[in-house]
C-alpha positions as CSV (number, residue, x, y, z in Angstrom):
1,M,194.7,67.4,149.3
2,S,193.7,67.1,152.9
3,Q,194.5,64.0,154.9
4,P,190.9,62.7,154.8
5,Q,190.8,63.1,151.0
6,M,194.0,61.1,150.7
7,E,192.2,58.2,152.4
8,R,189.2,58.1,150.1
9,P,188.9,56.0,146.9
10,A,190.3,57.2,143.6
11,E,190.6,55.9,140.0
12,L,193.9,55.9,138.1
13,M,193.7,56.2,134.3
14,V,196.9,55.8,132.3
15,W,197.4,56.7,128.6
16,H,200.6,55.6,126.8
17,G,202.4,57.4,124.2
18,A,203.1,61.1,123.3
19,R,199.5,61.8,122.4
20,A,196.5,60.8,124.5
21,A,194.2,58.5,122.6
22,P,190.4,58.8,122.9
23,G,190.4,56.5,126.0
24,P,192.8,55.3,128.6
25,R,194.8,52.2,128.1
26,E,194.6,51.2,131.7
27,T,192.0,52.0,134.3
28,R,192.1,50.8,137.9
29,R,190.2,51.8,141.1
30,Y,192.2,52.1,144.3
31,P,190.9,52.1,147.9
32,T,192.7,55.4,148.6
33,L,194.0,58.4,146.7
34,R,197.4,57.7,148.4
35,A,197.5,54.2,146.8
36,A,196.5,55.6,143.4
37,L,199.2,58.3,143.6
38,A,201.8,55.6,144.5
39,A,200.7,53.5,141.6
40,A,200.9,56.5,139.2
41,V,204.5,57.3,140.1
42,A,205.5,53.6,140.0
43,A,204.8,53.4,136.3
44,E,208.0,52.4,134.6
45,D,207.0,53.7,131.1
46,P,208.3,57.3,130.8
47,E,205.7,57.8,128.0
48,A,202.8,57.0,130.5
49,L,200.4,59.9,131.2
50,P,198.7,59.1,134.5
51,W,195.5,60.9,135.5
52,I,193.6,60.4,138.8
53,V,189.9,61.0,139.4
54,T,189.0,61.3,143.0
55,E,185.8,60.1,144.6
56,D,184.6,63.7,144.7
57,G,185.2,64.0,140.9
58,A,188.4,66.1,141.0
59,V,190.6,65.4,138.1
60,L,194.3,65.3,138.9
61,S,196.7,65.9,136.0
62,P,200.1,64.3,135.4
63,H,201.6,67.6,136.5
64,W,199.7,67.5,139.8
65,I,200.8,63.9,140.3
66,D,204.4,64.8,139.7
67,E,204.1,67.8,142.1
68,H,202.5,65.7,144.9
69,A,204.3,62.4,144.6
70,P,206.1,61.2,147.6
71,R,209.6,62.7,147.6
72,S,211.2,59.3,147.8
73,V,209.6,58.2,144.6
74,A,210.3,60.0,141.3
75,R,208.3,59.3,138.2
76,P,210.4,59.1,135.0
77,V,210.4,62.5,133.2
78,R,208.9,62.4,129.7
79,L,211.0,64.4,127.3
80,S,209.3,66.5,124.7
81,S,210.0,65.5,121.1
């Protein structure tokens, strides 16, 4: 993401559990994509599946979030069962 895109609003949606239910358990709008990304990696539940939708409509998967998270913050890794 470009620097200007990181400063635009984004929505974080979080599903909990190994399988995604029909709708997210948590939804929150953030003033910037940077803030949504920080909140996604701060989730303490290793079963959490965070997805981010940008103001432009791009859908960022949990894999994208893990790859682009600040290096100083590591999201707990969910182990496959």
